[in-house]
Each structure stands twice: as C-alpha cells, then as structure tokens.
N, C-alpha and C positions, 0 to 999 in steps of 0.2 A: 515525340520527335525522334527522327532517325538518329541512331548513335553516330557520333563522330569519333573515329578511332585514329589517333596519330600513329602510323606504322612506319617506323624508320628502322630498317634492319642494319645492324652494325656487326661486323665480324668480331668474334670474341678473341681473336688472336691479338697479341700485343702490337701496338704501333706507337711511335713516339717521334718527337721532333728535337729531343734533347735540350729543351728549353726550361723544363721544370726543375726547381731546386726544392728539396724537402727541408722545411725549417722546423718541423715537429713530427715525431713518429710515436704512435701510441698503439701498443699491441692489442689491447682489448677495449680501450675507451674511445667513444665516438666523439670527435670534435665537431662543434656546431658553430658558435659565434666566433668571429675574428674581428679584431680592431688593431689599428696601428697608429701610434702617436706620431703626428706629423712633425713634431719638433725633434724627437730623439730616435724615431723609428723603432721604438719598443713595440713588441708584438704580444698581444693578449689573445687567449683562446678560452672559450667556455665549453663546458661539458654538462649534459643533462644528468640527472641523478639516476643513472642505471648502473648495474653491476657489470664489470668491476668498477668501483668508484674510488677516485683518489682526491681530486679537487673539482670544485664547481667552476673555478676561474683560476687560470694560471698565466704567468708571464713566461715567455720563452726566451731562452738565451743559451749560454753554455750549459746551464742546467735549468730544469723546469722548477719554478717556485710558486707556491700558492700566493694569490693576490686578492686583496691587499695584505692579507696575513693568514696565518694558519687558523686562527680562531674563526674568521668568517667562513672558511672552507671546511670547518668541522661540522659534519651533518648531524643535526640533533633531531630532525623530524618536526621541529617547531617552526612555524612561520613567524619569526620575530624580526626585530630590527638589528640583529647582531650576527646573523648567520644566513648563508645562502640556502635556498630550498631546491630550486631547479633552474639554474642559470640558462637562459635562452639566447639572448642577443647582447651585443656590445656596440658602443659607438664612442669614438674619440673625437671630441669637438675641437673648435679652433681657439678655445680659451684655457686649454690645459687640463681638461677634465675627462675622465672615463665614465661613461654611463652604462650601468649594468642592469639589464632587464631580467628580473627573477620571475619566471612565469610558469605556473603549473595549472593549466585550465582544468575545469571540471571535466569528467569523462564524457559528458554530453556535449562538450564544446571543443573537443580535441580533433585535430585534423587526422589523427590516427584511428578514428572510428568511435562511434557512440557506444559506450558500455552501459548506458542506461542510468548512470549515477548523476544526480542533479545537485550535488553539494557545491558550495562555493569554491571557485578557483582561488589560487593563492598567487597574488601579484604584488610586486614592489619594484620601484626603480631606484637604484642606488647611485648617488653622485660621489665620485672619488677624485680627489685632487692628485694629479699625477706627480707633482713635485715632491710631495711628502707621503703619498699613499694613505692619506687620511680620508675617511668617509665624512663628507660634509652634511649630507642630508639623505633621508630615505622618504620617497614619495609612495602614497598608498592609493592613488586614483579615486578620489572622492567622487561619488555619483556613478561609478562604473557598475554595471550589472555583472557581478562576479560569478553568477551561475551561467550566464550566457556568453561571457567574454572568452576569447582565446588569444590574448595579446602575443604577437609573434616577433616583430622587428621594431626597432626604435631609431629615430633620428632626432637631433635637438637643434632647434633654431635659436641660436644665441642672440640674434638680433631682436627677436620678438619674445624671448623668454618662454618659448613653447616647446613641447615635445610632441612629435607625430609618431603614432604607432599603428602598425597594421593589425587588424582584428579579423582574421578570416572567419571566425565563428559568427560574428555579427555583420559580416560583409560590409565593413566600414573602416574608415580612418578615425582613430581616436586622437583627439587633440587635448593634450594635458597642459593646463595653465600652471606653470612652475611657481608662480607667485602664490596661488591659492590651493594647489594640489587638488584641483577639480577637473573633470573631463566633460567633453561633449563629443557626440558622434557626427562625423561629416561623411558625405557621399555614401550613406548607408543604402544598400540595395541598388546602387547605381550600376549601369551596365559595365563600367570600368572597374568596379570592385567585385564583380560577380563572375564566377567560373562559367565557362560555356557549357550548357547542358549536354550531357552525353559524351563529353570530352574525356577519353580514356588514355592515360599515359602508356606508351609502349616504348620500352627501352631495351635494346639488344633483342628485339623480337618477342619480348615478354610483356603481356598486359599487366599493369600494376593493379592487381585485385587481391583482396584478403581471402581468408578461408571460406567465407560465405559468398564470395563472388562479388562483393561490393568494391567498386573501384576507388582508388585513392582520389581524393578531391580536396583542393584548397582554393578558397576564394582569395581575396587580396592578401598577398604574402610579402614578397620582396619589395623594399622601398629604398629610395636614395634621395639625398638632398645635395644640391649644388653648393660649391664652396662659398658662394656669395649669398647663400640662403634664398635665392630668388625662385628656384623651381624645385618642386617635390615630384619625384618619379615613383611609379608604383605599378603593380600588375598582379593578377591572380596567377597561380601556377598553371591551372587548367584553362588556359586562355592564351591566345597568340600575341595579342597587342600589348605594347608598352605604352603607358599613359603618363601625362604630367599635368600639373596645375601650378599656377603661380601662388606662392605662399601668401601673398597679400590677400588673396581670396580665401585660401584655406584658413587663414587666421581671423577672418572677418565673421564673427558670430551673428552679425545682423543679416547676412545673406540668407535667403530662403533656400531650401533644398534644390528647387528648380533653377534658381539663379546661380548657385554654386556649381551645379552640374553643367551648366552652359559654358563654364570656364575651363572644362576639361579638354585637353588636347590629345589626340592620338599621335604618337611619335613614330612607331615602326612596328612591323611584324617581326617578333623575335623568337617565337616558338616557346618551348618548355624551358622556363627559367625558374630560379629560386631566389637567391640573394642578388642585390644590386649594389653598386657603389659608383661614385662620381669622382673623377680626378679634377685637378686644377684647371684643365683645359675645357671642361664640360663634357668629356666623354663618359658615357655610362657603361660600366663593365658588368657583365653577367655571364653565367654559365649556361651552355646548351647541353643538357643532359643526354638526349638521344644521340647527339653527334660527338660526345666526349670532348667538348671544346670550350674554350673561353673566348668570348666575343665582346665587342663594344659597339655602341651606337655613337657616332660622331655628332657634333652639334647640327650638322646639316641633315640628320635623320637617316644616314646610310649605315648599314650594318657591316661590320668587318670582323674577320676571324683573327684573333691574336695567336692562339696555339691550339693544336688538336693532338690529343694524347689519350691512349686507352686507360691511363691511370686516373683520368679526370672522371670520377664516378660520383654523380650527384653533388656538384660543387655548390655548397650550401650558403656560405657567408663570405663576404669580401672585406678587405681592409686595404687602404692605400696610404703609404707614407710619403716622404719627400725624397726618397732615394731612387725613384724610378721603377719601383716594383709594385705589382698588385699581388696581394696575399689572399689565399682562399682555402677553406676547409673542404675536404671530400668526405661527406657524411655517409655515403653509400646507402642511403635510406631505401632505395629500391631493391637492394640486395638482402635486406633483412628477411627472416623467416616469415613474418606476417604477410609479405607480398609475394611469397614464392612457395605456397602450399606447404609451409613448415620447414622448408629447406633453407639452411643458412648459406647464402652465396657471397657473403662478404669476403673481400680479399684483404686479409690482415697482413701487416698492421695498417691502421688508419693513418692518414697523413694530412698535414697542412703544407701547402706548397706556396712558392712565390714564382713569378715570371716577370721578365722585363716588359714594361708597358710600351706602347707606341711612343716614339720620340717626336 
C-alpha cells in the first residue's frame, strides 16, 4: 500500500495567544497522565519511571507532593501492591475516587518499539479514595495476556462497575469487570481500533521515525467517557477519525464481535491526537500535535479550535474540573532523541498547562 504521510509544516518560531497558564513545571521529568477532581479541582500528574525520577504520582498545588503518600512513590523495582512501578494514566471518577493505571508493557508490546523481549508486562489499577487518600483496592486484570498487552489509558464507568482501557498492542478495548477483576477484549482488530497503514506522523516538518527508520505507530490510544457514562470515545494516534460507541453495547458481553462492531459511530476527522477528555456539556477535548493546538468536538460533530500556541508540544493527557478549565500535559514525545536521530530536541522544562474552556 502506498504510504500516507501527514505533512503539516509549522514554523518553529514561537507563537502564542496568551491563554495558557502553567500549573506544573518540571525541569527534567516528563509529565504524562493528568486528572482533576471535579469536586475540589485538585490536580494530579503522573510520571513514567525514567531518570531523573522523583515521584510516579504527584498532587500539584503550592508545592508538589507525592500521592497518595511517599511510600507508594518509593521505587523498589518490585511489582507489588504497595508501590508504583510505572504510572501511565489517571482518571478521577464521579464518586470521589482517583484511578491510577500502573502500566509497563513488555518490550514487544510497547508503542516505543519492539526490543524483542517477550517477558510479561507489569499492570495494576489502583483505586484511591480522594477524601482520605487511602488505597481501597488494587486490580490485577485477571485473564489479560500480559505478554501481548500494552494498557495505555483508563476510564471508569461507575454506573456499570466497569473500567475501559485502551490497549494499542492488542488493537482492542479492554473491559475490566471491577467486581471480579477479570477482563475481556472488545473491538479487537476493528477498523476503529487499528492505525491506518503507512500513516507516518510528521510534526514541524519531521517524520517521526526511530534510528532504524521505523515510524512511530499507535493503534487505539486516547479514550474518553461522557459524564453520564453513555458514550465511550476513542481513536488510534495514527488515524484521523474519532469514534464512539454507547457503553450499553460495550458492556454487553453477549454481543458478537460483528454485532458490537456495527454499533461503532464515526464522530469526526480530528487528525493526529493523543489523549481525550469530555466535559459536562459533551464536548470532547483533544490536542492537535501538528498544529500545536487544543481543539474540541462539540456534540453536533463539529471541530473547533480552543487555543493555538507553539508551547503545545505533544499534548498527552487531559483533565477537566468544575472551575471552567481543561488541564493537559505536554509530554514532547516527538522531541525525544529516539525520534530525532539521537538528538534531544525537548524544550525544557516540561509543563502541565490549563486553559479556559468554551463557555
């Protein structure tokens, strides 16, 4: 198949709309996950276990503090139920809980490239009560193929007691039954969970390829859940379309793969995106990396630009509180040496921003 190359040239000179507010500044640490408690607007940020390492999960405020405590953030190298190993994503639900996805896929299942290692990945989902910062339960994904899985993002359907997770390595949505701690795969290898063949990311005029010439590729990655738990949104990074499915179907284990696939709806062409998040009005917020912008899809399916700023570099994860702001991390993944012939193009420090949402 003929290669499809997304080529959008953006000037490297700084441009801004003076709308961004930095809520977290990290000199050497790469922020990934972001979550905001809708009751108190507390902001939480996760960090992968890369050097320099300080915490896997922190609460931002006047000072940065380890969350839920220092012990959980003390890296031991052990994949146990008392310490974080590699915090990937966060989600604050509507019942006062913070859900923490601790995910370190096998080398053969990572979106960062296959290193040939086929050991089991390390995965757990940690449920923390925000009112007292106590860990209530740790889930271990019973039945998950931990050699092939690459759990990436998580959302929790409190109405059905289910967690939905993107698994780009298995090209599927993982549905975790929170009552039994067991999983099943949904929409595996469906057109909506699969990257477009030959789709090469091009950001600032640079094709995102590693030292061997292999392009970055991620199947289903960013996900979002509407506040009423009715719709689940998702898309691969290397794919233009945003999709959704009603959770009543996603939660129905009796549906065949064909029947479930027939329930998928195409929402809009949104280009290169990473994380997704939904506000109380049903708007789906996302980052447009090639255009250094934050956009949103309104309930009528139209795409709007919220802010465009050269500091928006690989907006990775989003959180929305009740104070009218959307928060997001700028992970600058495309600027790392792996994707730039060994040259580090990261603009330090890393930052987490917030910007006023549409009113």
